[in-house]
C-alpha positions, -999 to 999 in steps of 0.1 A, spaced: -431 -888 89 -421 -859 112 -386 -852 119 -369 -830 144 -348 -801 131 -311 -801 137 -296 -776 160 -278 -759 131 -312 -754 113 -328 -739 144 -298 -717 151 -298 -703 115 -335 -694 117 -331 -679 152 -301 -658 143 -322 -637 119 -349 -633 145 -323 -623 171 -308 -598 148 -342 -582 141 -351 -581 178 -318 -565 188 -320 -539 160 -355 -530 172 -344 -527 208 -315 -504 199 -338 -483 178 -365 -480 205 -342 -477 235 -311 -459 225 -288 -450 254 -292 -413 247 -330 -415 247 -330 -437 278 -308 -412 297 -329 -383 286 -360 -401 298 -345 -408 332 -333 -372 336 -367 -358 327 -385 -383 349 -362 -375 379 -368 -338 374 -406 -342 372 -406 -364 403 -384 -339 421 -406 -310 411 -437 -328 422 -422 -337 455 -410 -301 461 -445 -287 453 -462 -312 476 -438 -306 505 -440 -269 502 -478 -269 501 -478 -293 531 -454 -270 550 -476 -240 543 -506 -258 556 -488 -270 587 -470 -238 595 -499 -214 593 -522 -211 622 -552 -187 620 -546 -152 635 -573 -161 661 -553 -191 672 -521 -171 673 -537 -144 694 -559 -164 717 -545 -200 720 -518 -214 743 -504 -250 742 -494 -260 777 -468 -288 780 -466 -311 810 -429 -317 805 -398 -300 791 -400 -319 757 -422 -318 727 -432 -354 734 -449 -346 767 -487 -343 771 -503 -311 761 -534 -291 768 -546 -264 744 -563 -235 761 -582 -206 743 -587 -172 759 -625 -167 763 -642 -135 753 -649 -111 782 -683 -94 778 -687 -60 794 -720 -59 813 -726 -22 806 -725 -23 768 -727 -60 761 -696 -59 738 -670 -86 741 -633 -83 741 -606 -110 743 -573 -108 761 -543 -120 742 -532 -154 754 -502 -154 778 -485 -188 780 -469 -181 814 -500 -171 833 -523 -195 813 -501 -225 818 -494 -215 854 -531 -216 860 -535 -250 843 -507 -263 866 -523 -248 897 -557 -263 889 -541 -297 882 -552 -298 846 -515 -301 835 -488 -320 853 -509 -343 875 -516 -380 870 -552 -377 883 -577 -349 876 -588 -330 907 -624 -331 918 -628 -294 914 -600 -276 894 -613 -242 906 -604 -249 942 -572 -270 936 -539 -255 946 -512 -277 930 -476 -265 929 -467 -244 898 -432 -249 883 -413 -221 866 -430 -217 832 -412 -207 800 -431 -190 772 -421 -201 737 -436 -195 702 -443 -225 680 -434 -225 643 -471 -218 635 -471 -187 658 -491 -201 686 -478 -196 721 -466 -225 742 -458 -229 779 -432 -254 792 -422 -262 828 -386 -254 834 -368 -275 861 -336 -254 862 -341 -216 864 -304 -211 854 -313 -220 818 -323 -189 799 -356 -186 780 -337 -183 747 -317 -215 753 -347 -234 765 -369 -225 736 -341 -231 711 -336 -266 726 -373 -275 717 -370 -259 683 -389 -227 691 -383 -190 697 -390 -170 729 -426 -158 732 -429 -121 731 -458 -106 751 
């Protein structure tokens, strides 16, 4: 006949098992080892994140020298969230010798032309941008963090170029 063990019998058998389990836990996961592990893990994760962010920033921040020299980003408004058009300076080929040269991109004249042609700052595209004569706002030339020139329309001429560019997180474009 089977009988059920009494609580005291079960308790005495389990107390030895509990003691062995707790001893093993203390041996495997001592407070000192656990703290060292957490510190090492935190340092490793921090170092990995730092390396990843630095590499990402280097990739984002660097534009090619060609983009810096010959590209302009024209903004349709005074904020970074406004629509943009990126324009590249085309090569100019001399008919006499067939050699090409490129003019360095100027954000003030380039973006001014984009506004005049209606490519920037208009809701609808003109039929022929070459013959369009839309009004051109005062344009501020700034330099993005990657070195590429940017042109913004400025509503108030009393705001200096330095203040305006700093407000959008850039520095003043130097011709």
